[in-house]
C-alpha positions in Angstrom: -30.4 -2.8 2.9 -27.4 -0.9 4.2 -25.1 -2.6 1.6 -27.3 -1.1 -1.1 -26.4 2.4 0.3 -22.7 1.7 0.3 -22.1 1.3 -3.5 -23.7 4.5 -4.6 -21.9 6.3 -1.9 -18.5 4.9 -3.0 -19.2 5.9 -6.6 -20.2 9.5 -5.5 -17.0 9.7 -3.4 -14.9 8.4 -6.3 -16.4 11.0 -8.7 -16.3 13.9 -6.3 -13.9 16.8 -6.3 -12.5 15.8 -2.9 -8.7 15.7 -2.5 -6.9 12.3 -2.6 -6.4 12.6 1.1 -10.0 13.3 1.8 -11.1 10.4 -0.3 -8.5 8.1 1.3 -9.6 8.9 4.8 -13.3 8.5 3.9 -12.5 5.1 2.2 -10.5 4.0 5.3 -13.4 5.0 7.6 -16.0 3.4 5.4 -14.2 0.1 5.3 -14.4 -0.1 9.1 -17.9 1.4 9.6 -21.0 -0.2 10.7 -24.5 1.2 10.1 -26.0 2.8 13.2 -28.0 5.8 12.3 -30.6 6.2 9.6 -28.2 8.3 7.5 -24.7 7.1 8.4 -22.2 4.6 9.6 -19.9 4.7 12.6 -16.4 3.5 13.4 -13.6 4.5 15.8 -10.1 3.9 14.4 -7.2 5.9 15.8 -5.6 8.7 13.9 -2.4 6.5 13.8 -4.4 3.7 12.2 -5.9 6.0 9.6 -2.4 7.4 8.9 -1.1 3.9 8.2 -4.1 3.2 6.0 -3.8 6.3 3.9 0.0 6.6 3.9 0.1 10.1 5.4 1.4 11.7 8.6 -1.0 11.8 11.6 -1.0 15.6 11.5 -2.2 15.4 7.9 -5.0 13.0 8.9 -6.0 15.3 11.7 -6.4 18.2 9.3 -8.3 16.1 6.8 -10.7 14.9 9.5 -11.3 18.6 10.4 -11.9 19.4 6.8 -14.4 16.5 6.3 -16.2 17.6 9.4 -16.5 21.2 8.3 -17.9 19.9 5.0 -20.6 18.0 6.9 -19.4 14.6 5.6 -18.3 13.4 9.0 -19.2 13.9 12.6 -16.5 13.4 15.3 -17.6 12.4 18.8 -14.8 12.7 21.3 -13.6 9.4 22.8 -12.0 11.1 25.7 -8.4 10.9 26.9 -6.5 7.9 25.6 -9.5 6.7 23.5 -10.2 7.0 19.8 -12.8 9.3 18.6 -16.1 7.9 17.2 -16.7 8.9 13.6 -20.2 9.1 12.0 -20.1 9.2 8.2 -23.0 10.8 6.6 -23.6 8.8 3.4 -26.4 11.2 2.2 -24.0 14.1 2.4 -21.4 12.1 0.4 -24.0 11.2 -2.3 -25.0 14.9 -2.6 -21.4 15.9 -3.4 -21.1 17.6 -6.8 -19.1 15.6 -9.3 -15.6 16.7 -10.2 -15.8 19.0 -13.3 -13.7 16.7 -15.4 -16.3 13.9 -14.8 -19.3 16.0 -15.5 -20.8 13.4 -17.9 -20.5 10.6 -15.2 -18.8 8.2 -17.6 -15.4 6.6 -17.1 -12.8 7.8 -19.5 -10.8 5.3 -21.4 -7.0 5.4 -21.5 -5.4 5.5 -24.9 -2.5 3.3 -25.3 -0.1 3.9 -27.9 
């Protein structure tokens, strides 16, 4: 049942107006997450691991995590000193993201080759 929630969430994330870093961090978290709550998944990678996954500096990842949390897409639970935070991803909030204006019709655009 949880797998059925993953695919629409990934599509909503792909079609959203989030930045490439926000999408990258959410994708990295979602690939590690396990369902725990009725509305989300949880995982606990370090900022360093996320930085390696996304190809960004740890400081960028920290600011992106704060941004995602402020949007209500992610909840950070402190892991304490020398421990990674626990992240709870709210798939319902991701599915509710408005689509990017250039994808208003929800259809993939073909690339003209020429």
